[in-house]
C-alpha positions as CSV (number, residue, x, y, z in Angstrom):
1,M,98.3,156.8,-89.6
2,A,99.0,160.3,-88.2
3,Y,100.7,162.6,-90.7
4,K,103.0,165.1,-89.2
5,D,104.9,167.8,-91.0
6,L,103.0,167.0,-94.2
7,K,104.3,169.3,-97.0
8,I,103.6,169.9,-100.7
9,T,106.7,169.1,-102.8
10,R,105.6,169.2,-106.4
11,L,102.7,169.8,-108.8
12,E,102.7,167.4,-111.8
13,L,100.4,168.2,-114.8
14,L,99.2,165.5,-117.3
15,M,97.5,166.7,-120.5
16,V,95.2,163.8,-121.5
17,K,93.0,163.1,-124.5
18,P,90.4,164.2,-125.4
19,R,90.7,167.6,-123.7
20,F,91.5,166.9,-120.0
21,M,94.3,168.0,-117.7
22,F,95.0,166.1,-114.5
23,L,97.0,167.4,-111.5
24,K,99.0,165.2,-109.2
25,M,100.0,167.1,-106.0
26,H,103.0,165.3,-104.5
27,T,103.9,165.5,-100.8
28,N,106.9,164.5,-98.7
29,Q,105.0,161.5,-97.5
30,D,103.0,158.7,-99.1
31,I,100.0,160.8,-100.2
32,V,99.3,162.2,-103.7
33,G,96.3,164.4,-104.3
34,Y,94.4,164.5,-107.6
35,G,92.7,167.6,-109.2
36,E,91.5,168.6,-112.6
37,P,92.6,172.2,-113.4
38,I,91.3,172.8,-116.9
39,L,89.4,175.3,-119.0
40,E,88.1,173.9,-122.3
41,G,90.3,175.3,-125.1
42,Q,92.7,177.1,-122.7
43,T,94.8,174.2,-121.4
44,H,98.2,175.9,-121.7
45,A,97.0,179.1,-120.2
46,V,95.7,177.2,-117.1
47,A,98.9,175.2,-116.9
48,G,100.8,178.4,-116.7
49,A,98.6,179.7,-113.9
50,V,99.1,176.4,-112.0
51,R,102.8,176.8,-112.3
52,A,102.6,180.3,-111.0
53,M,100.5,179.2,-108.0
54,E,103.0,176.3,-107.4
55,N,105.6,178.9,-106.2
56,Y,103.3,179.7,-103.2
57,L,102.3,176.1,-102.5
58,L,105.7,174.4,-102.3
59,G,106.6,173.6,-98.7
60,K,103.1,174.4,-97.4
61,D,100.9,172.0,-95.4
62,P,98.2,170.9,-97.9
63,R,95.6,170.6,-95.2
64,Q,95.2,174.4,-94.7
65,I,92.7,174.5,-97.6
66,E,90.7,177.6,-96.9
67,H,93.8,179.6,-96.1
68,H,95.6,178.5,-99.3
69,W,92.4,179.3,-101.3
70,Q,92.2,182.8,-100.0
71,A,95.9,183.4,-100.4
72,L,95.9,182.2,-104.0
73,Y,92.7,184.0,-104.9
74,K,93.4,187.3,-103.3
75,G,97.2,187.4,-103.2
76,S,97.8,188.3,-106.8
77,F,95.7,191.5,-106.5
78,Y,94.1,190.7,-109.9
79,R,91.7,188.0,-109.1
80,G,89.0,185.7,-110.6
81,G,88.3,185.0,-114.2
82,P,88.2,181.7,-116.0
83,I,91.9,181.0,-116.2
84,L,93.0,181.8,-112.7
85,T,89.9,180.3,-111.1
86,S,90.1,177.1,-113.1
87,A,93.8,176.7,-112.0
88,L,92.7,177.3,-108.4
89,S,89.8,174.9,-108.7
90,G,92.0,171.9,-109.6
91,I,94.5,172.8,-106.9
92,E,91.7,173.0,-104.3
93,Q,90.4,169.6,-105.3
94,A,93.8,168.0,-104.8
95,L,94.1,169.7,-101.4
96,W,90.8,168.1,-100.3
97,D,91.9,164.7,-101.7
98,I,95.0,164.8,-99.6
99,L,93.1,165.9,-96.5
100,G,90.6,163.1,-96.9
101,K,93.3,160.5,-97.5
102,S,95.3,161.8,-94.4
103,L,92.2,161.2,-92.2
104,G,91.0,158.0,-94.0
105,V,87.6,159.4,-94.9
106,P,85.8,160.6,-98.1
107,V,85.7,164.4,-98.6
108,Y,82.0,164.6,-98.0
109,Q,82.4,163.4,-94.5
110,L,84.5,166.5,-93.8
111,L,81.8,168.7,-95.3
112,G,79.0,167.6,-93.0
113,G,78.4,164.0,-94.1
114,A,76.2,162.4,-96.6
115,V,72.6,163.6,-97.1
116,R,71.7,160.8,-99.6
117,D,72.6,157.2,-100.5
118,R,73.2,157.6,-104.2
119,I,73.6,160.4,-106.8
120,R,71.5,160.7,-110.0
121,I,73.6,161.3,-113.1
122,Y,72.8,162.0,-116.7
123,A,74.2,161.6,-120.1
124,H,74.3,163.5,-123.4
125,A,72.2,162.5,-126.4
126,H,73.3,163.9,-129.8
127,G,72.7,163.0,-133.4
128,A,73.0,164.6,-136.8
129,D,69.3,164.1,-137.5
130,K,66.2,162.9,-135.6
131,E,66.8,159.3,-136.4
132,Q,70.4,159.3,-135.1
133,L,69.4,161.3,-132.0
134,C,66.6,158.9,-131.1
135,K,68.9,155.9,-131.7
136,R,71.5,157.3,-129.3
137,A,68.8,158.2,-126.7
138,R,67.5,154.6,-126.9
139,E,71.0,153.2,-126.4
140,L,71.5,155.4,-123.3
141,V,68.1,154.5,-121.8
142,D,68.9,150.8,-122.4
143,M,72.1,151.4,-120.5
144,G,70.1,152.6,-117.5
145,F,70.0,156.4,-117.8
146,N,66.6,158.0,-117.0
147,L,67.8,161.6,-117.5
148,L,69.3,162.8,-120.8
149,K,70.4,166.2,-122.2
150,T,70.4,167.3,-125.8
151,G,70.6,170.6,-127.7
152,F,70.3,172.4,-131.0
153,E,73.2,173.0,-133.3
154,A,74.8,176.4,-134.0
155,P,74.6,178.9,-135.6
156,V,71.4,180.6,-134.4
157,A,70.5,184.1,-135.6
158,F,69.2,186.8,-133.3
159,V,65.8,186.2,-134.9
160,E,65.2,183.0,-136.7
161,N,62.3,182.1,-139.0
162,Q,59.3,179.9,-138.3
163,Q,60.8,176.9,-140.0
164,F,63.8,176.9,-137.7
165,L,61.5,176.9,-134.7
166,R,59.5,174.1,-136.2
167,N,62.6,172.0,-136.8
168,C,63.7,172.4,-133.2
169,V,60.3,171.5,-131.8
170,E,60.0,168.4,-134.1
171,R,63.5,167.2,-133.1
172,F,62.7,167.4,-129.4
173,A,59.2,166.0,-129.9
174,A,60.7,162.9,-131.7
175,L,63.1,162.4,-128.8
176,R,60.2,162.7,-126.3
177,E,58.2,160.1,-128.2
178,E,61.2,157.8,-128.4
179,V,61.9,157.7,-124.6
180,G,58.4,158.3,-123.2
181,P,57.3,160.4,-120.3
182,E,59.2,158.4,-117.7
183,V,62.6,159.6,-118.9
184,D,63.5,163.2,-118.1
185,L,64.9,165.3,-121.0
186,A,66.9,168.5,-120.5
187,L,67.9,171.0,-123.2
188,D,71.1,173.0,-123.5
189,F,70.7,176.2,-125.5
190,H,74.4,176.8,-124.9
191,G,74.0,180.6,-124.9
192,R,73.4,180.4,-128.7
193,F,69.9,181.9,-128.5
194,S,69.0,185.5,-128.0
195,P,66.5,186.1,-125.2
196,T,63.9,186.8,-127.9
197,M,64.4,183.4,-129.6
198,S,64.6,181.6,-126.3
199,K,61.2,183.0,-125.3
200,R,59.6,181.9,-128.5
201,L,61.2,178.4,-128.5
202,I,60.6,177.6,-124.8
203,K,56.9,178.5,-125.3
204,E,56.6,175.9,-128.1
205,L,58.6,173.3,-126.1
206,E,56.7,173.7,-122.8
207,P,54.1,171.0,-123.6
208,L,56.9,168.5,-124.1
209,Y,58.0,169.0,-120.4
210,P,61.7,169.7,-120.6
211,Y,63.5,168.9,-117.3
212,F,65.3,172.2,-117.6
213,V,66.6,174.6,-120.3
214,E,70.3,175.4,-119.8
215,E,71.9,178.7,-120.8
216,P,68.8,180.1,-122.5
217,C,70.9,183.3,-123.0
218,L,74.4,184.4,-122.5
219,P,75.7,184.5,-118.9
220,G,75.8,188.0,-117.4
221,N,72.4,189.0,-118.7
222,T,70.5,188.6,-115.4
223,A,67.7,190.9,-116.4
224,A,67.0,188.8,-119.5
225,L,67.0,185.6,-117.4
226,V,64.5,187.0,-114.9
227,E,62.2,188.0,-117.8
228,L,62.5,184.5,-119.3
229,K,61.8,182.9,-116.0
230,N,58.7,184.9,-115.5
231,S,57.4,183.9,-119.0
232,T,57.5,180.1,-118.5
233,T,57.0,177.1,-116.2
234,V,60.0,175.3,-117.6
235,P,62.9,175.4,-115.1
236,L,65.8,177.5,-116.3
237,A,69.5,176.7,-115.5
238,T,72.8,178.4,-115.9
239,G,76.2,178.7,-114.3
240,E,79.0,176.9,-116.2
241,R,80.6,180.2,-117.2
242,I,80.2,181.9,-113.9
243,F,82.9,181.9,-111.2
244,T,83.0,182.0,-107.4
245,K,80.2,182.9,-105.0
246,W,80.6,186.5,-105.9
247,G,79.7,185.7,-109.5
248,F,76.6,183.8,-108.5
249,R,75.3,186.3,-106.0
250,D,73.2,188.4,-108.4
251,L,71.6,185.3,-110.0
252,I,70.6,184.0,-106.5
253,E,69.4,187.2,-105.1
254,Q,67.2,187.9,-108.1
255,R,66.1,184.2,-108.4
256,A,67.0,184.6,-112.1
257,V,67.0,180.8,-112.7
258,D,65.7,177.7,-110.9
259,I,68.9,175.5,-111.2
260,L,72.5,176.7,-110.7
261,Q,75.2,174.9,-112.6
262,P,78.6,175.8,-111.2
263,D,81.5,173.8,-112.6
264,L,83.8,172.5,-109.9
265,C,86.8,172.9,-112.3
266,H,86.0,176.5,-113.0
267,A,84.0,178.1,-110.2
268,G,86.6,177.7,-107.4
269,G,86.6,174.1,-106.4
270,I,84.7,171.9,-104.0
271,M,84.3,174.2,-101.0
272,E,83.5,177.2,-103.2
273,V,80.7,175.3,-104.9
274,K,79.5,174.1,-101.5
275,K,79.2,177.8,-100.5
276,I,77.4,178.6,-103.7
277,S,75.0,175.7,-103.1
278,A,74.3,177.0,-99.5
279,M,73.5,180.4,-100.9
280,A,71.2,178.8,-103.4
281,E,69.5,176.6,-100.8
282,A,68.6,179.8,-98.8
283,S,66.6,180.9,-101.9
284,D,65.0,177.5,-102.6
285,L,67.1,177.0,-105.7
286,A,68.6,173.7,-106.9
287,V,72.1,172.9,-108.0
288,A,73.2,170.6,-110.8
289,P,77.0,170.8,-111.2
290,H,78.3,171.3,-114.7
291,N,80.8,168.6,-115.8
292,P,81.7,167.8,-119.4
293,L,85.2,167.0,-118.2
294,G,87.2,164.0,-116.9
295,P,87.0,161.5,-114.0
296,I,88.7,163.7,-111.4
297,S,86.1,166.4,-112.1
298,L,83.4,163.8,-111.7
299,A,84.9,162.5,-108.5
300,A,84.9,166.0,-107.0
301,C,81.3,166.6,-108.1
302,L,80.1,163.4,-106.5
303,Q,81.7,164.4,-103.2
304,L,79.8,167.7,-103.4
305,D,76.6,166.1,-104.4
306,A,76.8,163.6,-101.5
307,C,76.6,166.3,-98.9
308,T,74.5,168.9,-100.6
309,L,70.7,168.5,-100.2
310,N,69.7,170.8,-103.1
311,A,72.0,169.0,-105.7
312,V,69.4,167.4,-108.0
313,A,71.4,165.8,-110.9
314,Q,75.0,165.3,-112.0
315,E,76.3,165.8,-115.5
316,Q,79.1,163.4,-116.7
317,V,80.7,162.3,-119.9
318,T,83.0,159.5,-118.6
319,L,82.6,157.2,-115.7
320,G,86.3,156.9,-115.6
321,D,86.7,153.8,-117.8
322,G,90.2,154.2,-119.4
323,Y,91.4,156.5,-116.7
324,L,90.7,155.0,-113.3
325,V,91.9,151.8,-111.7
326,K,88.3,151.4,-110.6
327,P,85.8,153.3,-112.8
328,F,82.5,154.5,-111.3
329,E,79.5,152.1,-111.7
330,M,76.1,153.4,-112.7
331,Q,72.9,151.5,-112.1
332,N,69.4,152.9,-113.0
333,S,71.0,156.3,-113.5
334,Y,72.5,156.5,-110.1
335,I,76.0,156.1,-108.6
336,E,76.3,154.8,-105.1
337,L,78.2,157.1,-102.7
338,P,82.0,156.6,-102.9
339,T,83.5,155.2,-99.7
340,E,87.2,155.4,-100.3
341,P,89.2,158.2,-98.7
342,G,89.6,161.6,-100.3
343,L,88.1,161.9,-103.7
344,G,87.8,158.1,-103.8
345,I,89.7,157.4,-107.0
346,E,93.1,156.2,-108.2
347,L,94.4,157.0,-111.7
348,D,95.4,154.1,-113.9
349,E,98.9,155.4,-114.6
350,E,99.6,153.2,-117.6
351,K,96.3,154.0,-119.4
352,V,96.6,157.8,-118.6
353,R,100.2,158.0,-119.8
354,A,99.1,156.3,-123.1
355,L,96.5,159.1,-123.5
356,E,98.9,162.0,-123.0
357,Y,99.0,164.6,-125.8
358,D,100.2,168.2,-126.4
359,G,97.1,169.8,-124.9
360,N,96.2,171.7,-128.1
361,W,92.4,171.6,-128.2
362,E,90.4,174.6,-129.3
363,T,86.7,175.3,-128.9
364,P,85.0,175.5,-132.3
365,R,84.7,178.8,-134.0
366,V,81.3,179.0,-135.6
367,I,80.8,181.1,-138.7
368,D,77.2,181.8,-139.9
369,Q,77.5,181.0,-143.6
370,R,74.4,183.1,-144.3
371,D,76.3,186.4,-143.8
372,G,79.8,185.4,-142.7
373,S,79.5,186.6,-139.1
374,V,80.9,184.9,-136.0
375,A,78.2,183.0,-134.1
376,E,78.0,181.6,-130.6
377,W,79.3,178.0,-130.3
């Protein structure tokens, strides 16, 4: 079907448990585009930004994606940052969904076509102690996952004692023993560790062969990342709190990490992460998109992964069960390429409506009880 005079008529936002926000971009014809404009803990702020951007979009042809992206990013004079870029990211996903549906092809076909047949995904393994952690890891491996990610709890002092380090190493060692060498294990330091503590801990963990260490220090400290990278053979990763190609440029030029983790709901959307990935490819760096969010975010990531050679692994927390008419299916830690048009998904309206809530979800505020100071989450 040829779509002429296609126009955006309305942006509908659905705040959905546990902490997601879905966008339905309505048009004057029989196409609705899905996006996920969200920033963890800042749902209402992002919703306000989406509403402000809606004023520009109403009546526009949704297929002029790059033009609309540039207009929305640059047009307000004050640009970037997590709130505005997250709003723009979800809108951009919905625009691609509409374009793909209007042409009857998946989004990745419009970005150069597939470079792989299936996409490797991973799951999170957590537990209050070593026993619970290992039990959860075994459950995930039995489900078919061969790449897991775990972490260490906050708070973490700028300099911790030897026992703290020993506890971290013993926890990861128990996990490694449980799953064996054939399962890859990544670690998320979550920006909780100072560069000093990261250097000490990564050295101790190196013999246990972490797949990567994520956010070994806070974002923005490129010099510290370079120093850490030069001190270890463990691949380092970062990027979930960095936005647009301009934000990633310094990391890439200095080869500060081995794996970039842009979030398609925060960094600017599908095309912007495609551009970031191309910049990374030119420096022989890998990409593993960040995604602790919902099924629309995952759908957008899979479209990017499908057409991006240096995409090595995809984070996910839900395959869409409870949200999608047809959830994603995982087998042996892989998802086959989606073949439906656009993002390849359809929301289960009845289930999603049942999960709507007021959008009030806050990131935890961690207090170090040893001295009462605020610590990194």
